[in-house]
C-alpha positions in Angstrom: 2.2 -14.7 -53.9 -1.1 -12.7 -54.1 -2.2 -14.0 -50.7 1.0 -12.8 -49.1 0.7 -9.4 -50.7 -2.9 -9.1 -49.4 -1.8 -10.2 -45.9 1.0 -7.5 -46.0 -1.5 -4.9 -47.2 -4.0 -5.7 -44.4 -1.2 -5.7 -41.8 0.0 -2.3 -43.0 -3.6 -0.9 -42.9 -4.0 -2.2 -39.4 -0.8 -0.5 -38.3 -1.7 2.7 -40.1 -5.0 2.9 -38.2 -3.1 3.0 -35.0 -0.7 5.8 -36.1 -1.4 9.2 -34.6 -3.2 11.5 -37.1 -2.5 15.2 -36.9 -5.3 17.7 -37.4 -5.2 20.6 -39.9 -4.4 23.0 -37.0 -1.6 20.8 -35.7 0.0 20.5 -39.1 -0.3 24.2 -39.7 1.2 25.0 -36.3 4.2 22.8 -37.2 4.7 24.5 -40.6 4.2 27.9 -39.1 6.8 27.3 -36.4 9.4 25.9 -38.9 8.8 28.9 -41.2 9.2 31.4 -38.4 12.5 29.8 -37.3 13.8 29.8 -40.9 13.1 33.5 -41.4 14.6 34.3 -38.0 17.8 32.6 -39.1 17.8 34.5 -42.4 17.6 37.7 -40.3 20.4 36.7 -38.0 22.7 35.6 -40.9 22.2 38.9 -42.7 23.2 40.8 -39.5 26.3 38.6 -39.0 27.2 39.1 -42.6 27.1 42.8 -42.2 28.9 43.0 -38.9 31.9 40.7 -39.7 33.6 42.8 -42.4 33.4 45.8 -40.1 35.1 43.9 -37.3 37.9 43.3 -39.8 38.1 47.0 -40.4 39.5 47.3 -36.9 42.7 45.7 -38.2 45.2 48.5 -39.2 46.0 46.9 -42.6 42.3 46.9 -43.5 41.9 50.6 -42.6 44.7 51.4 -45.0 42.5 50.3 -47.8 41.1 53.8 -48.2 44.6 55.1 -49.1 44.7 52.7 -51.9 41.4 54.0 -53.3 42.6 57.6 -52.8 45.7 56.8 -54.9 43.5 55.7 -57.8 41.3 58.8 -57.5 38.4 56.6 -56.4 38.0 57.7 -52.7 34.9 59.9 -53.2 33.3 57.3 -55.5 33.9 54.5 -53.1 32.6 56.5 -50.2 29.4 57.3 -52.1 29.0 53.7 -53.2 29.5 52.6 -49.6 26.8 54.9 -48.3 24.3 53.6 -50.9 25.3 50.0 -50.1 24.8 50.6 -46.3 21.4 52.1 -46.9 20.3 49.2 -49.1 21.7 46.6 -46.8 20.0 48.2 -43.8 16.8 48.2 -45.8 17.1 44.4 -46.5 17.9 43.6 -42.9 14.9 45.6 -41.8 12.8 43.7 -44.4 14.0 40.4 -43.0 13.1 41.5 -39.5 9.7 42.5 -40.7 9.1 39.2 -42.4 10.1 37.4 -39.2 7.7 39.5 -37.0 4.9 39.1 -39.6 5.2 35.4 -39.9 5.5 35.0 -36.1 2.1 36.6 -35.7 0.2 34.9 -38.5 -2.7 32.5 -37.9 -3.9 32.1 -41.5 -2.4 29.5 -43.9 -3.0 31.6 -47.1 -1.4 34.6 -45.5 1.6 32.5 -44.4 1.9 31.2 -48.0 1.9 34.8 -49.3 4.6 35.8 -46.7 6.8 32.9 -47.6 6.7 33.9 -51.2 7.6 37.5 -50.3 10.4 36.4 -48.0 11.9 34.2 -50.8 11.7 37.1 -53.2 13.3 39.5 -50.7 16.2 37.1 -50.1 16.8 36.5 -53.8 16.9 40.3 -54.4 19.3 40.7 -51.5 21.7 38.1 -53.0 21.6 39.7 -56.4 22.3 43.1 -54.9 25.2 41.8 -52.7 26.9 40.0 -55.6 26.4 43.0 -57.9 28.1 45.3 -55.4 30.9 42.9 -54.8 31.7 42.6 -58.5 31.2 46.3 -59.1 34.0 47.0 -56.5 36.5 44.9 -58.5 35.4 46.6 -61.8 35.9 50.1 -60.3 39.4 49.2 -59.0 40.2 47.9 -62.5 38.8 51.1 -64.1 40.8 53.2 -61.6 44.0 51.4 -62.5 43.3 51.7 -66.2 42.7 55.4 -66.0 45.5 56.3 -63.5 48.6 58.0 -64.6 52.0 56.3 -64.5 53.1 57.8 -61.2 49.9 56.8 -59.4 49.9 53.3 -60.9 53.5 52.7 -59.7 52.8 54.2 -56.3 49.6 52.4 -55.6 51.1 49.0 -56.5 54.3 49.8 -54.7 56.4 49.2 -57.8 59.9 50.2 -58.8 59.9 51.2 -62.5 63.6 50.2 -63.0 63.0 46.7 -61.8 59.9 46.0 -63.9 60.2 43.3 -66.6 57.6 45.0 -68.9 56.4 48.4 -69.8 54.0 50.3 -67.6 51.3 50.1 -70.2 51.6 46.3 -70.6 51.7 45.8 -66.9 48.7 48.0 -66.4 46.8 45.9 -69.0 47.8 42.7 -67.2 46.7 44.0 -63.8 43.3 45.2 -65.2 42.6 41.8 -66.9 43.7 39.9 -63.7 41.5 42.1 -61.5 38.4 41.6 -63.8 39.0 37.8 -63.9 39.6 37.7 -60.1 36.4 39.7 -59.5 34.3 37.3 -61.6 35.9 34.2 -59.8 35.4 35.7 -56.3 31.8 36.7 -57.1 31.1 33.2 -58.3 32.6 31.8 -55.1 30.6 34.2 -53.0 27.5 33.2 -55.0 28.2 29.6 -54.2 28.4 30.5 -50.5 25.1 32.3 -50.6 23.6 29.4 -52.4 24.7 27.0 -49.7 23.6 29.2 -46.8 20.6 31.1 -48.0 19.7 28.6 -50.7 19.3 25.9 -48.0 16.9 28.1 -46.0 15.0 29.1 -49.1 14.5 25.4 -50.1 13.1 24.7 -46.6 10.7 27.6 -47.0 9.7 26.3 -50.4 9.0 22.9 -48.9 6.9 24.5 -46.2 5.0 26.4 -48.9 4.3 23.1 -50.8 3.0 21.5 -47.6 0.8 24.5 -46.9 -0.6 24.3 -50.4 -1.3 20.7 -50.0 -3.2 21.5 -46.7 -5.4 24.0 -48.5 -6.5 21.6 -51.2 
């Protein structure tokens, strides 16, 4: 049995000797190229994520959403919040573009490792911001409904008071609770989508970082 193992070991060593060995520069070039491609995709996905909802705004029913906010007295608040959101999202998209251009021009392993860490941190901050804004929108709508007067509440939800099976106060409470629960569930689902898309790219970047670290040892 031992003789067979020794023969297999020697056979493997002979085969290994004939396998092509990559130099440090060749390995670094492969990792650099993969990292640059990953960051480029992060940038592209962030742009697509920003553009798609605005294409939906071209649909008439989507444009009528502002009337809903106005009925709850939230129009100015939503507009202000949207401006802040646009500014922050533009900032993150610009940062992703910068990370891509920086990584594309690097020729130093330690600097590439540092940029990978910065990119991962930027993506994580972007995801936290996006999910927070998404949940905040639901909470603001719930607050607007809770604070709205009876007439506004009935008008916004397109209700007929005579046909309601419960009092306005009880119905308002139910709607608020449902909105908060829906906001939490939808935010969790969106977080899962982010995890599947951005998380996959971040894991690949993390793997590249580990490989670079191994090269530097």
